C-alpha positions in Angstrom: -73.3 39.4 23.5 -71.8 35.5 23.8 -68.3 34.5 24.9 -66.2 33.3 22.0 -63.2 32.2 24.0 -63.0 29.2 26.5 -62.3 30.6 29.7 -61.1 27.5 32.1 -60.7 27.3 35.6 -57.7 27.9 36.9 -57.4 26.7 40.6 -55.8 29.6 43.0 -52.9 28.8 45.2 -50.3 30.8 47.8 -47.1 30.7 47.8 -45.9 29.5 51.5 -43.8 32.1 53.0 -43.4 30.9 56.4 -39.4 30.3 57.8 -40.6 26.7 58.3 -41.0 26.2 54.8 -37.9 27.2 53.3 -38.6 25.3 49.8 -41.4 27.7 48.9 -43.8 25.4 48.9 -47.6 26.1 47.9 -50.8 25.1 49.1 -54.3 24.7 47.5 -56.5 27.2 47.6 -60.1 26.5 49.4 -63.4 25.5 47.4 -64.5 28.7 47.8 -61.7 30.4 46.8 -61.3 28.1 43.1 -65.4 29.3 42.9 -64.7 32.6 42.9 -61.5 32.7 40.6 -63.9 31.6 38.3 -66.1 34.5 38.0 -64.0 36.9 35.8 -64.2 40.1 33.9 -63.7 40.5 30.4 -61.0 41.8 28.7 -61.7 45.6 28.0 -63.3 46.3 31.5 -63.1 49.6 32.4 -60.9 50.3 35.9 -58.0 49.3 37.7 -56.6 45.6 36.9 -55.9 44.9 40.6 -59.5 44.7 40.8 -59.6 41.2 39.0 -59.6 38.5 40.4 -56.3 36.8 41.6 -56.2 34.0 39.5 -57.9 32.2 35.6 -57.5 33.4 32.6 -59.6 36.9 31.6 -62.5 35.9 29.2 -63.2 37.8 25.8 -66.5 38.7 24.6 -67.2 39.4 21.2 -70.2 38.9 19.1 -70.8 35.4 17.5 -70.1 36.8 13.8 -67.0 38.5 15.5 -63.0 37.4 14.7 -61.3 37.3 18.0 -58.7 39.5 17.5 -55.3 38.6 18.4 -54.2 41.2 20.5 -56.7 39.8 22.9 -55.9 36.8 23.0 -51.8 38.2 23.8 -53.6 40.4 26.6 -55.1 37.1 28.1 -51.6 35.5 28.4 -49.9 38.4 30.3 -53.4 39.0 32.3 -53.0 35.3 33.3 -49.3 35.8 34.2 -49.8 38.5 36.5 -53.0 36.6 37.8 -51.1 33.9 38.9 -48.3 35.6 40.1 -45.3 34.1 37.3 -41.9 34.4 38.1 -39.5 36.4 35.9 -38.3 33.6 34.1 -41.2 32.2 33.3 -42.6 35.7 32.1 -39.4 36.6 30.3 -40.0 33.1 28.3 -43.6 33.7 27.5 -43.5 37.0 26.6 -40.5 36.1 24.3 -42.9 33.6 22.6 -45.6 36.5 22.5 -43.2 38.4 20.1 -42.4 35.8 18.2 -46.6 35.9 17.5 -46.1 39.6 17.0 -43.7 39.3 14.5 -45.9 36.9 12.5 -48.7 38.6 12.7 -47.3 41.8 11.3 -46.8 40.2 8.0 -49.1 40.4 5.2 -49.7 36.6 5.2 -49.2 35.5 8.6 -48.2 31.7 8.9 -51.1 30.3 11.1 -49.6 27.1 12.0 -46.7 28.6 13.2 -48.4 31.2 15.0 -50.3 28.3 16.7 -47.3 26.4 17.9 -46.4 29.1 19.5 -49.2 30.0 21.5 -49.1 25.8 22.6 -45.6 26.5 23.2 -46.3 29.7 25.6 -49.0 28.0 27.2 -46.8 24.8 28.1 -44.5 27.2 30.0 -47.2 28.8 31.9 -48.2 25.4 32.8 -45.0 24.0 33.8 -45.2 27.0 36.1 -48.7 26.1 37.6 -47.3 22.5 38.0 -44.5 23.7 40.1 -46.6 26.1 41.8 -49.4 23.0 43.0 -47.0 20.4 43.3 -48.9 18.5 40.5 -49.7 18.3 36.9 -51.4 20.9 35.0 -52.5 21.4 31.6 -55.1 24.2 32.2 -53.6 26.7 30.0 -52.9 24.1 27.1 -56.5 23.2 27.0 -57.7 26.7 27.1 -55.3 27.5 24.0 -56.3 24.1 22.7 -60.3 25.3 22.6 -59.4 28.7 21.3 -57.3 27.7 18.3 -60.6 25.9 16.8 -62.6 29.3 16.9 -62.2 32.3 14.7 -59.3 34.1 15.1 -57.7 37.1 13.2 -54.5 36.0 12.8 -53.2 39.4 11.0 -52.2 42.5 13.3 -49.9 45.3 13.6 -48.6 44.3 17.0 -45.5 46.0 17.7 -42.8 43.7 19.8 -42.6 44.5 23.4 -39.8 44.8 25.7 -38.9 41.3 27.3 -37.7 42.1 31.2 -35.7 39.6 32.9 -35.0 41.7 36.2 -37.2 40.9 39.5 -39.7 43.6 40.4 -37.2 44.8 43.5 -34.7 45.3 41.1 -37.1 47.2 38.7 -38.1 49.2 41.3 -34.8 50.2 43.0 -32.3 52.9 41.7 -30.1 52.2 39.1 -27.6 54.5 37.1 -28.1 55.2 33.5 -25.0 52.7 32.3 -26.8 49.6 34.8 -30.2 50.2 33.1 -28.6 50.1 29.8 -26.9 46.8 30.4 -30.0 45.3 32.2 -32.1 46.2 28.8 -29.2 44.5 26.4 -29.1 41.3 28.8 -32.8 41.2 28.6 -33.1 41.8 24.9 -30.3 38.9 24.5 -32.5 36.7 26.4 -35.8 37.5 24.7 -33.7 37.2 21.3 -32.4 33.8 22.5 -36.0 32.3 23.7 -37.6 33.3 20.5 -34.9 31.5 18.2 -35.6 28.4 20.2 -39.6 29.1 20.1 -38.9 28.9 16.1 -36.6 26.5 15.7 -39.0 24.4 17.6 -42.0 25.3 15.7 -39.7 24.9 12.1 -38.8 21.2 13.7 -42.4 20.1 14.6 -44.0 21.6 11.1 -41.2 19.8 9.2 -42.3 16.3 10.9 -45.9 17.1 10.1 -45.1 17.6 6.6 -43.0 14.5 6.2 -45.9 13.0 8.0 -48.6 14.2 5.3 -46.0 13.4 1.9 -44.9 17.0 1.9 -41.4 16.1 1.3 -40.4 19.5 -0.3 -42.1 21.3 2.2 -40.6 19.1 5.0 -37.2 19.8 3.3 -37.8 23.6 3.1 -37.9 23.7 7.0 -35.2 22.0 8.3 -33.4 24.0 6.0 -34.9 27.4 7.3 -34.1 25.9 10.8 -30.4 25.5 9.7 -30.2 29.2 8.3 -31.7 30.0 11.5 -28.6 28.6 13.7 -26.2 30.1 11.3 -23.4 31.9 13.1 -25.5 31.1 16.6 -22.8 28.7 17.7 -25.5 26.3 19.2 -23.5 22.9 17.9 -26.5 20.9 19.8 -29.3 22.2 17.7 -27.6 21.8 14.8 -26.8 18.2 15.2 -30.5 17.7 16.4 -31.7 19.4 12.6 -29.1 17.7 10.8 -30.1 14.1 12.3 -33.6 15.0 11.4 -32.9 15.8 7.8 -30.9 12.5 7.5 -34.0 10.6 8.6 -36.2 12.5 6.0 -33.3 11.5 3.2 -33.3 7.8 4.4 -37.1 7.6 4.3 -37.3 8.9 0.7 -35.0 6.9 -0.4 -31.9 9.9 -0.5 -29.5 7.8 0.8 -26.2 9.7 0.0 -28.1 12.6 1.4 -28.6 11.0 4.0 -25.0 9.8 5.0 -24.0 13.3 4.5 -26.5 14.8 7.0 -25.6 12.0 9.7 -21.8 12.9 9.0 -22.9 16.5 9.9 -25.3 15.6 13.0 -22.0 13.0 14.3 -19.7 16.2 14.2 -22.4 18.7 15.7 -22.6 16.8 18.3 -19.0 15.7 18.8 -18.4 19.8 19.1 -21.1 19.8 21.7 -19.3 17.5 23.6 -22.4 15.0 23.6 -21.2 11.2 23.0 -24.4 9.7 23.3 -26.1 11.3 20.6 -22.8 11.2 18.5 -22.9 7.5 19.1 -26.7 7.1 17.5 -26.0 9.2 14.5 -22.9 7.3 13.9 -24.4 4.1 14.3 -27.3 5.3 12.0 -25.1 6.2 9.5 -23.3 2.8 9.8 -26.2 0.9 9.4 -27.1 3.1 5.9 -23.5 2.4 4.4 -23.6 -1.0 5.5 -27.1 -1.5 3.5 -25.4 0.1 0.1 -22.1 -1.8 0.8 -20.0 1.0 1.8 -18.4 -1.9 4.1 -15.1 -0.1 4.8 -17.1 3.1 6.0 -19.8 1.5 7.5 -16.8 -0.2 9.6 -14.8 2.8 10.3 -18.6 4.3 11.6 -19.2 1.6 14.1 -15.6 1.6 15.4 -16.1 5.0 16.6 -19.4 4.0 17.9 -17.9 1.2 19.8 -15.4 3.5 21.2 -18.3 5.4 22.6 -20.4 3.5 24.1 -17.3 2.2 26.1 -16.9 5.3 27.4 -20.2 6.2 28.7 -20.8 2.6 29.9 -24.5 1.4 28.2 -23.7 -2.0 28.4 -27.1 -2.5 26.0 -25.4 0.0 23.4 -22.1 -1.9 23.6 -23.5 -5.0 22.9 -25.1 -3.8 19.8 -22.3 -2.0 18.1 -20.1 -4.8 19.0 -22.5 -7.1 17.0 -22.8 -5.0 14.3 -19.1 -4.5 14.2 -18.5 -8.1 14.0 -21.1 -8.8 10.9 -19.2 -6.1 9.4 -15.8 -7.8 10.0 -17.6 -11.1 8.7 -18.9 -9.9 5.5 -15.3 -8.5 4.9 -13.6 -12.0 5.4 -11.8 -10.7 8.6 -12.1 -13.9 10.6 -9.4 -12.8 13.3 -11.2 -9.3 14.2 -14.7 -10.6 14.2 -14.4 -12.9 16.7 -12.2 -10.8 18.9 -14.9 -8.3 18.7 -17.7 -10.6 19.0 -15.8 -12.3 21.8 -16.4 -9.2 23.9 -20.0 -8.8 23.4 -20.1 -12.6 24.4 -18.0 -12.1 27.8 -20.7 -9.1 28.3 -23.6 -11.8 28.0 -22.1 -13.4 30.8 -22.2 -10.8 33.5 -25.2 -8.4 32.1 -28.6 -10.4 31.5 -30.1 -9.2 28.3 -33.2 -10.3 26.1 -32.6 -13.9 24.6 -32.8 -13.1 21.0 -30.1 -10.7 21.6 -27.9 -13.6 23.2 -28.7 -15.9 20.2 -28.0 -13.3 17.6 -24.1 -12.5 19.1 -23.6 -16.1 19.6 -24.8 -17.2 15.9 -22.6 -14.5 14.8 -19.4 -15.6 17.1 -19.8 -19.0 16.1 -20.1 -17.9 12.2 -16.4 -16.1 12.5 -15.4 -19.0 14.3 -16.3 -21.3 11.5 -14.9 -19.2 9.2 -11.5 -19.3 11.3 -11.6 -23.1 11.1 -12.1 -23.4 14.8 -15.4 -26.1 14.4 -15.3 -27.1 18.0 -15.7 -23.7 19.5 -18.1 -22.9 16.6 -19.9 -25.8 17.1 -20.5 -24.9 20.7 -21.5 -21.0 20.4 -24.2 -22.1 17.4 -26.0 -25.0 20.1 -26.1 -21.9 23.0 -27.2 -19.8 20.3 -29.8 -22.6 19.8 -30.6 -22.7 23.1 -31.0 -19.0 23.5 -33.6 -19.0 20.5 -35.4 -21.8 22.2 -35.7 -19.9 25.5 -36.8 -16.7 23.6 -39.2 -18.7 21.9 -38.2 -17.2 18.5 -39.0 -20.1 16.0 -37.1 -18.1 13.0 -33.7 -17.8 14.6 -33.9 -21.5 16.2 -34.5 -23.0 12.7 -31.8 -20.4 10.9 -29.3 -21.2 13.5 -30.1 -25.2 13.4 -29.3 -24.6 9.4 -26.1 -23.3 10.3 -24.9 -25.8 12.3 -25.9 -28.7 10.6 -23.9 -26.7 7.3 -21.1 -27.2 10.2 -21.4 -30.3 10.8 -20.8 -31.2 7.2 -18.0 -28.8 7.0 -16.2 -30.3 10.1 -16.2 -33.9 8.8 -19.2 -35.0 11.5 -21.5 -36.4 8.8 -23.6 -38.1 12.2 -24.0 -35.0 14.0 -25.4 -33.2 10.3 -27.9 -36.3 9.8 -29.2 -35.4 13.4 -29.6 -31.7 12.7 -31.5 -32.3 9.5 -33.6 -34.8 11.2 -34.4 -32.1 13.9 -35.0 -29.4 11.1 -37.3 -32.0 9.2 -39.4 -32.6 11.6 -40.0 -28.9 12.6 -41.8 -28.7 9.3 -45.4 -28.7 9.1 -46.7 -32.2 7.7 
C-alpha cells in the first residue's frame, strides 16, 4: 500500500479566547504540535473522527495501480475544514465549490479542466482562512491540490450535491420552529447557488483565457458565451460588464473590430448600471481607441468625451491627462483647432501641478502646439514645441525629440521665420548618423 495523495503539513493554530484579545488573534502552535499534526490517519479508517489529529489534510491510501476516487478527494476537503475549525462562511463557500464538482462529475463525460479549476478555487478559500488565522500567507492547501491533480484521479462519480449550511453551530443546535428552519434552509440554498454560480463564472472566464492563449478561438468564444448565458436574468451587471469586456478584447485581438466595438459598448453600459465609473471609463476608452483606429472619428470623439467626464468625477489625474490628450487628438484630426486647443490646454494646466513622465509631457505639449499651429497662433505653438523638445530631451527619447524638431522646423517656415527654420534643420542634420 502506498500513499497516492500528497499530504502537506498544515501547522495547527489556536484561536485566542482571552478577554484581552478582542480581535481574535491567533497564536502558532509549538514545533511539537506541528510535528504531531503530520501524523494523520488515512481516510476510511474505522472509528470516531474526533480521535483524528486537530489539523492537516488526511492522507488517502490506495494501491499504486488504483485510481483515486473523486469522493475521497472531496472527503479530504471536508475533513480539513473540520480539523481547521473553519468558520461557517468558509465552510459554506468551500461546500458550494464541492457541489459544483459533484454536479460536473455526475456527467457522462465530466469536464476535467473545469473540475480542476473549481478544486483549486476551493483550496484558495481554505488558504485564505488559514492566512487570516495565522496572520501570514498560506498556500499549503493549494500546494496539496496542485500535487494531487498531477496524479491519476477518477473524475467520473455519482455524487449527489449536499446541502450548504450557512448557520452557525450554536444556531444549528438551538430549538427552532419549522418555519424558521425552512427559511434558513432556503437562504442557505440561495447562498450556495450564488457561490456556485460565481465559481462557474470564474472557471469559464479562466478557461476562455487559456483557449485564447492557445489559439483556440472558437472554444474561447463559446466559453464566454456560456458565461453570459449563466448570468442571464441574474441582475449581475458588474459580472456581465467583465465578460463583455473580455469578449471585446477577444474580438479585437482576432481582428473582428465591429464585434469588438459592440462588446465594449455593452461592457460600458453594464458598468454604468453597476455604478462602476472607473471600469466604465476603461471600457469606453478602449472603445474610443478602436473607433479611432478605424476612422470612426465622430463615435470615437463621443466615447472620449464620456471618458473625460468620468475621469474628472473620480479625480484620477493620470487618467484625465490620457483622456484629454486623446480627445484633443481627435479634435485635431477633425480639424477643430479651437476645441483641440481648449482641451489640450486643460491637460497642460494639469502638468503644472502634477508631475508625470517626461514622455507624457512631451506628447501633450506637442499636440497642444499642433492645435495652436492649426489655429495660426504661431508664437504659442513655437513656445509649446520648444517645451515639448525639452521634455523629450529630459526623457532621453530620441524619437520624440526628432519628430518634434521636424514639426518645429516646418512651423518656422510657415511662420515666415527662415533663419529659425534653418537652425532647426541644422540640428536635425547634426543628429543623423555620419
